[in-house]
mmCIF file of the N, C-alpha and C atoms, coordinates in Angstrom:
data_MODEL
# 
_entry.id   MODEL 
# 
loop_
_atom_site.group_PDB 
_atom_site.id 
_atom_site.type_symbol 
_atom_site.label_atom_id 
_atom_site.label_alt_id 
_atom_site.label_comp_id 
_atom_site.label_asym_id 
_atom_site.label_entity_id 
_atom_site.label_seq_id 
_atom_site.pdbx_PDB_ins_code 
_atom_site.Cartn_x 
_atom_site.Cartn_y 
_atom_site.Cartn_z 
_atom_site.occupancy 
_atom_site.B_iso_or_equiv 
_atom_site.pdbx_formal_charge 
_atom_site.auth_seq_id 
_atom_site.auth_comp_id 
_atom_site.auth_asym_id 
_atom_site.auth_atom_id 
_atom_site.pdbx_PDB_model_num 
ATOM 1   N N  . MET A 1 1  ? 0.842   -1.179 0.000  1.00 0.00 ? 1  MET A N  1 
ATOM 2   C CA . MET A 1 1  ? 0.000   0.000  0.000  1.00 0.00 ? 1  MET A CA 1 
ATOM 3   C C  . MET A 1 1  ? 0.886   1.241  0.000  1.00 0.00 ? 1  MET A C  1 
ATOM 4   N N  . GLU A 1 2  ? 0.560   2.194  -0.843 1.00 0.00 ? 2  GLU A N  1 
ATOM 5   C CA . GLU A 1 2  ? 1.298   3.448  -0.930 1.00 0.00 ? 2  GLU A CA 1 
ATOM 6   C C  . GLU A 1 2  ? 0.724   4.452  0.063  1.00 0.00 ? 2  GLU A C  1 
ATOM 7   N N  . ASN A 1 3  ? 1.590   5.265  0.629  1.00 0.00 ? 3  ASN A N  1 
ATOM 8   C CA . ASN A 1 3  ? 1.160   6.341  1.522  1.00 0.00 ? 3  ASN A CA 1 
ATOM 9   C C  . ASN A 1 3  ? 1.614   7.665  0.941  1.00 0.00 ? 3  ASN A C  1 
ATOM 10  N N  . ALA A 1 4  ? 0.816   8.692  1.157  1.00 0.00 ? 4  ALA A N  1 
ATOM 11  C CA . ALA A 1 4  ? 1.188   10.043 0.743  1.00 0.00 ? 4  ALA A CA 1 
ATOM 12  C C  . ALA A 1 4  ? 0.749   10.998 1.837  1.00 0.00 ? 4  ALA A C  1 
ATOM 13  N N  . PHE A 1 5  ? 1.535   12.030 2.044  1.00 0.00 ? 5  PHE A N  1 
ATOM 14  C CA . PHE A 1 5  ? 1.188   13.082 2.988  1.00 0.00 ? 5  PHE A CA 1 
ATOM 15  C C  . PHE A 1 5  ? 1.000   14.359 2.183  1.00 0.00 ? 5  PHE A C  1 
ATOM 16  N N  . VAL A 1 6  ? -0.109  15.015 2.388  1.00 0.00 ? 6  VAL A N  1 
ATOM 17  C CA . VAL A 1 6  ? -0.411  16.248 1.669  1.00 0.00 ? 6  VAL A CA 1 
ATOM 18  C C  . VAL A 1 6  ? -0.343  17.394 2.669  1.00 0.00 ? 6  VAL A C  1 
ATOM 19  N N  . LEU A 1 7  ? 0.491   18.386 2.379  1.00 0.00 ? 7  LEU A N  1 
ATOM 20  C CA . LEU A 1 7  ? 0.648   19.565 3.230  1.00 0.00 ? 7  LEU A CA 1 
ATOM 21  C C  . LEU A 1 7  ? -0.168  20.690 2.606  1.00 0.00 ? 7  LEU A C  1 
ATOM 22  N N  . ILE A 1 8  ? -1.052  21.291 3.389  1.00 0.00 ? 8  ILE A N  1 
ATOM 23  C CA . ILE A 1 8  ? -2.018  22.247 2.846  1.00 0.00 ? 8  ILE A CA 1 
ATOM 24  C C  . ILE A 1 8  ? -1.887  23.603 3.527  1.00 0.00 ? 8  ILE A C  1 
ATOM 25  N N  . ASN A 1 9  ? -1.792  24.643 2.711  1.00 0.00 ? 9  ASN A N  1 
ATOM 26  C CA . ASN A 1 9  ? -1.921  26.024 3.170  1.00 0.00 ? 9  ASN A CA 1 
ATOM 27  C C  . ASN A 1 9  ? -3.344  26.453 2.858  1.00 0.00 ? 9  ASN A C  1 
ATOM 28  N N  . CYS A 1 10 ? -3.979  27.154 3.782  1.00 0.00 ? 10 CYS A N  1 
ATOM 29  C CA . CYS A 1 10 ? -5.340  27.614 3.520  1.00 0.00 ? 10 CYS A CA 1 
ATOM 30  C C  . CYS A 1 10 ? -5.562  28.979 4.155  1.00 0.00 ? 10 CYS A C  1 
ATOM 31  N N  . VAL A 1 11 ? -6.682  29.557 3.826  1.00 0.00 ? 11 VAL A N  1 
ATOM 32  C CA . VAL A 1 11 ? -7.054  30.861 4.363  1.00 0.00 ? 11 VAL A CA 1 
ATOM 33  C C  . VAL A 1 11 ? -7.310  30.710 5.859  1.00 0.00 ? 11 VAL A C  1 
ATOM 34  N N  . PRO A 1 12 ? -6.716  31.578 6.680  1.00 0.00 ? 12 PRO A N  1 
ATOM 35  C CA . PRO A 1 12 ? -6.947  31.494 8.123  1.00 0.00 ? 12 PRO A CA 1 
ATOM 36  C C  . PRO A 1 12 ? -8.443  31.501 8.454  1.00 0.00 ? 12 PRO A C  1 
ATOM 37  N N  . GLY A 1 13 ? -8.831  30.591 9.339  1.00 0.00 ? 13 GLY A N  1 
ATOM 38  C CA . GLY A 1 13 ? -10.223 30.472 9.748  1.00 0.00 ? 13 GLY A CA 1 
ATOM 39  C C  . GLY A 1 13 ? -11.010 29.450 8.957  1.00 0.00 ? 13 GLY A C  1 
ATOM 40  N N  . LYS A 1 14 ? -10.479 28.994 7.829  1.00 0.00 ? 14 LYS A N  1 
ATOM 41  C CA . LYS A 1 14 ? -11.175 28.003 6.990  1.00 0.00 ? 14 LYS A CA 1 
ATOM 42  C C  . LYS A 1 14 ? -10.768 26.570 7.315  1.00 0.00 ? 14 LYS A C  1 
ATOM 43  N N  . GLU A 1 15 ? -9.809  26.399 8.224  1.00 0.00 ? 15 GLU A N  1 
ATOM 44  C CA . GLU A 1 15 ? -9.290  25.067 8.528  1.00 0.00 ? 15 GLU A CA 1 
ATOM 45  C C  . GLU A 1 15 ? -10.372 24.073 8.946  1.00 0.00 ? 15 GLU A C  1 
ATOM 46  N N  . PRO A 1 16 ? -11.290 24.430 9.852  1.00 0.00 ? 16 PRO A N  1 
ATOM 47  C CA . PRO A 1 16 ? -12.305 23.442 10.262 1.00 0.00 ? 16 PRO A CA 1 
ATOM 48  C C  . PRO A 1 16 ? -13.159 22.934 9.099  1.00 0.00 ? 16 PRO A C  1 
ATOM 49  N N  . ALA A 1 17 ? -13.552 23.808 8.208  1.00 0.00 ? 17 ALA A N  1 
ATOM 50  C CA . ALA A 1 17 ? -14.378 23.387 7.068  1.00 0.00 ? 17 ALA A CA 1 
ATOM 51  C C  . ALA A 1 17 ? -13.587 22.497 6.119  1.00 0.00 ? 17 ALA A C  1 
ATOM 52  N N  . ILE A 1 18 ? -12.322 22.829 5.897  1.00 0.00 ? 18 ILE A N  1 
ATOM 53  C CA . ILE A 1 18 ? -11.485 22.020 5.010  1.00 0.00 ? 18 ILE A CA 1 
ATOM 54  C C  . ILE A 1 18 ? -11.220 20.655 5.627  1.00 0.00 ? 18 ILE A C  1 
ATOM 55  N N  . LEU A 1 19 ? -10.930 20.619 6.920  1.00 0.00 ? 19 LEU A N  1 
ATOM 56  C CA . LEU A 1 19 ? -10.711 19.334 7.604  1.00 0.00 ? 19 LEU A CA 1 
ATOM 57  C C  . LEU A 1 19 ? -11.957 18.452 7.511  1.00 0.00 ? 19 LEU A C  1 
ATOM 58  N N  . GLU A 1 20 ? -13.109 19.042 7.721  1.00 0.00 ? 20 GLU A N  1 
ATOM 59  C CA . GLU A 1 20 ? -14.369 18.280 7.653  1.00 0.00 ? 20 GLU A CA 1 
ATOM 60  C C  . GLU A 1 20 ? -14.556 17.668 6.263  1.00 0.00 ? 20 GLU A C  1 
ATOM 61  N N  . ARG A 1 21 ? -14.292 18.434 5.228  1.00 0.00 ? 21 ARG A N  1 
ATOM 62  C CA . ARG A 1 21 ? -14.447 17.916 3.860  1.00 0.00 ? 21 ARG A CA 1 
ATOM 63  C C  . ARG A 1 21 ? -13.411 16.844 3.549  1.00 0.00 ? 21 ARG A C  1 
ATOM 64  N N  . LEU A 1 22 ? -12.173 17.038 3.996  1.00 0.00 ? 22 LEU A N  1 
ATOM 65  C CA . LEU A 1 22 ? -11.131 16.038 3.763  1.00 0.00 ? 22 LEU A CA 1 
ATOM 66  C C  . LEU A 1 22 ? -11.481 14.710 4.419  1.00 0.00 ? 22 LEU A C  1 
ATOM 67  N N  . GLN A 1 23 ? -12.019 14.757 5.622  1.00 0.00 ? 23 GLN A N  1 
ATOM 68  C CA . GLN A 1 23 ? -12.323 13.537 6.361  1.00 0.00 ? 23 GLN A CA 1 
ATOM 69  C C  . GLN A 1 23 ? -13.478 12.754 5.741  1.00 0.00 ? 23 GLN A C  1 
ATOM 70  N N  . LYS A 1 24 ? -14.228 13.367 4.842  1.00 0.00 ? 24 LYS A N  1 
ATOM 71  C CA . LYS A 1 24 ? -15.321 12.675 4.143  1.00 0.00 ? 24 LYS A CA 1 
ATOM 72  C C  . LYS A 1 24 ? -14.856 11.952 2.885  1.00 0.00 ? 24 LYS A C  1 
ATOM 73  N N  . ILE A 1 25 ? -13.629 12.192 2.461  1.00 0.00 ? 25 ILE A N  1 
ATOM 74  C CA . ILE A 1 25 ? -13.089 11.536 1.262  1.00 0.00 ? 25 ILE A CA 1 
ATOM 75  C C  . ILE A 1 25 ? -12.665 10.121 1.633  1.00 0.00 ? 25 ILE A C  1 
ATOM 76  N N  . ASP A 1 26 ? -13.129 9.136  0.873  1.00 0.00 ? 26 ASP A N  1 
ATOM 77  C CA . ASP A 1 26 ? -12.908 7.726  1.198  1.00 0.00 ? 26 ASP A CA 1 
ATOM 78  C C  . ASP A 1 26 ? -11.442 7.356  1.412  1.00 0.00 ? 26 ASP A C  1 
ATOM 79  N N  . ASN A 1 27 ? -10.555 7.804  0.558  1.00 0.00 ? 27 ASN A N  1 
ATOM 80  C CA . ASN A 1 27 ? -9.155  7.387  0.639  1.00 0.00 ? 27 ASN A CA 1 
ATOM 81  C C  . ASN A 1 27 ? -8.318  8.203  1.611  1.00 0.00 ? 27 ASN A C  1 
ATOM 82  N N  . VAL A 1 28 ? -8.893  9.202  2.238  1.00 0.00 ? 28 VAL A N  1 
ATOM 83  C CA . VAL A 1 28 ? -8.169  9.975  3.244  1.00 0.00 ? 28 VAL A CA 1 
ATOM 84  C C  . VAL A 1 28 ? -8.280  9.233  4.570  1.00 0.00 ? 28 VAL A C  1 
ATOM 85  N N  . VAL A 1 29 ? -7.151  8.747  5.068  1.00 0.00 ? 29 VAL A N  1 
ATOM 86  C CA . VAL A 1 29 ? -7.130  7.979  6.305  1.00 0.00 ? 29 VAL A CA 1 
ATOM 87  C C  . VAL A 1 29 ? -7.185  8.901  7.516  1.00 0.00 ? 29 VAL A C  1 
ATOM 88  N N  . GLU A 1 30 ? -6.479  10.037 7.444  1.00 0.00 ? 30 GLU A N  1 
ATOM 89  C CA . GLU A 1 30 ? -6.424  10.958 8.567  1.00 0.00 ? 30 GLU A CA 1 
ATOM 90  C C  . GLU A 1 30 ? -6.106  12.353 8.057  1.00 0.00 ? 30 GLU A C  1 
ATOM 91  N N  . ALA A 1 31 ? -6.664  13.363 8.699  1.00 0.00 ? 31 ALA A N  1 
ATOM 92  C CA . ALA A 1 31 ? -6.354  14.762 8.400  1.00 0.00 ? 31 ALA A CA 1 
ATOM 93  C C  . ALA A 1 31 ? -6.314  15.504 9.733  1.00 0.00 ? 31 ALA A C  1 
ATOM 94  N N  . GLN A 1 32 ? -5.245  16.272 9.937  1.00 0.00 ? 32 GLN A N  1 
ATOM 95  C CA . GLN A 1 32 ? -5.048  16.976 11.198 1.00 0.00 ? 32 GLN A CA 1 
ATOM 96  C C  . GLN A 1 32 ? -4.645  18.418 10.942 1.00 0.00 ? 32 GLN A C  1 
ATOM 97  N N  . GLY A 1 33 ? -5.091  19.307 11.806 1.00 0.00 ? 33 GLY A N  1 
ATOM 98  C CA . GLY A 1 33 ? -4.624  20.683 11.776 1.00 0.00 ? 33 GLY A CA 1 
ATOM 99  C C  . GLY A 1 33 ? -3.261  20.762 12.428 1.00 0.00 ? 33 GLY A C  1 
ATOM 100 N N  . THR A 1 34 ? -2.438  21.707 11.966 1.00 0.00 ? 34 THR A N  1 
ATOM 101 C CA . THR A 1 34 ? -1.087  21.872 12.503 1.00 0.00 ? 34 THR A CA 1 
ATOM 102 C C  . THR A 1 34 ? -0.798  23.351 12.715 1.00 0.00 ? 34 THR A C  1 
ATOM 103 N N  . TYR A 1 35 ? 0.353   23.627 13.313 1.00 0.00 ? 35 TYR A N  1 
ATOM 104 C CA . TYR A 1 35 ? 0.853   24.988 13.452 1.00 0.00 ? 35 TYR A CA 1 
ATOM 105 C C  . TYR A 1 35 ? 2.167   25.067 12.698 1.00 0.00 ? 35 TYR A C  1 
ATOM 106 N N  . GLY A 1 36 ? 2.437   26.178 12.059 1.00 0.00 ? 36 GLY A N  1 
ATOM 107 C CA . GLY A 1 36 ? 3.691   26.336 11.337 1.00 0.00 ? 36 GLY A CA 1 
ATOM 108 C C  . GLY A 1 36 ? 3.441   26.724 9.892  1.00 0.00 ? 36 GLY A C  1 
ATOM 109 N N  . LEU A 1 37 ? 4.300   26.251 9.009  1.00 0.00 ? 37 LEU A N  1 
ATOM 110 C CA . LEU A 1 37 ? 4.209   26.630 7.595  1.00 0.00 ? 37 LEU A CA 1 
ATOM 111 C C  . LEU A 1 37 ? 2.926   26.147 6.926  1.00 0.00 ? 37 LEU A C  1 
ATOM 112 N N  . TYR A 1 38 ? 2.415   25.018 7.377  1.00 0.00 ? 38 TYR A N  1 
ATOM 113 C CA . TYR A 1 38 ? 1.206   24.443 6.791  1.00 0.00 ? 38 TYR A CA 1 
ATOM 114 C C  . TYR A 1 38 ? 0.125   24.348 7.862  1.00 0.00 ? 38 TYR A C  1 
ATOM 115 N N  . GLU A 1 39 ? -1.128  24.550 7.450  1.00 0.00 ? 39 GLU A N  1 
ATOM 116 C CA . GLU A 1 39 ? -2.227  24.499 8.416  1.00 0.00 ? 39 GLU A CA 1 
ATOM 117 C C  . GLU A 1 39 ? -2.810  23.101 8.570  1.00 0.00 ? 39 GLU A C  1 
ATOM 118 N N  . ILE A 1 40 ? -2.668  22.262 7.531  1.00 0.00 ? 40 ILE A N  1 
ATOM 119 C CA . ILE A 1 40 ? -3.292  20.932 7.565  1.00 0.00 ? 40 ILE A CA 1 
ATOM 120 C C  . ILE A 1 40 ? -2.333  19.909 6.964  1.00 0.00 ? 40 ILE A C  1 
ATOM 121 N N  . VAL A 1 41 ? -2.284  18.725 7.570  1.00 0.00 ? 41 VAL A N  1 
ATOM 122 C CA . VAL A 1 41 ? -1.585  17.562 7.013  1.00 0.00 ? 41 VAL A CA 1 
ATOM 123 C C  . VAL A 1 41 ? -2.626  16.480 6.846  1.00 0.00 ? 41 VAL A C  1 
ATOM 124 N N  . ALA A 1 42 ? -2.698  15.921 5.631  1.00 0.00 ? 42 ALA A N  1 
ATOM 125 C CA . ALA A 1 42 ? -3.684  14.854 5.368  1.00 0.00 ? 42 ALA A CA 1 
ATOM 126 C C  . ALA A 1 42 ? -2.962  13.647 4.809  1.00 0.00 ? 42 ALA A C  1 
# 
């Protein structure tokens, strides 16, 4: 099985909505908010 990590920059304040949508995608195993250069790792 192949794994990939996607680092996402997004508009401040939009993280919860983006995380919710990512978690509904079948092949997304996990998506988490982060602090630093990227707001989300999926």
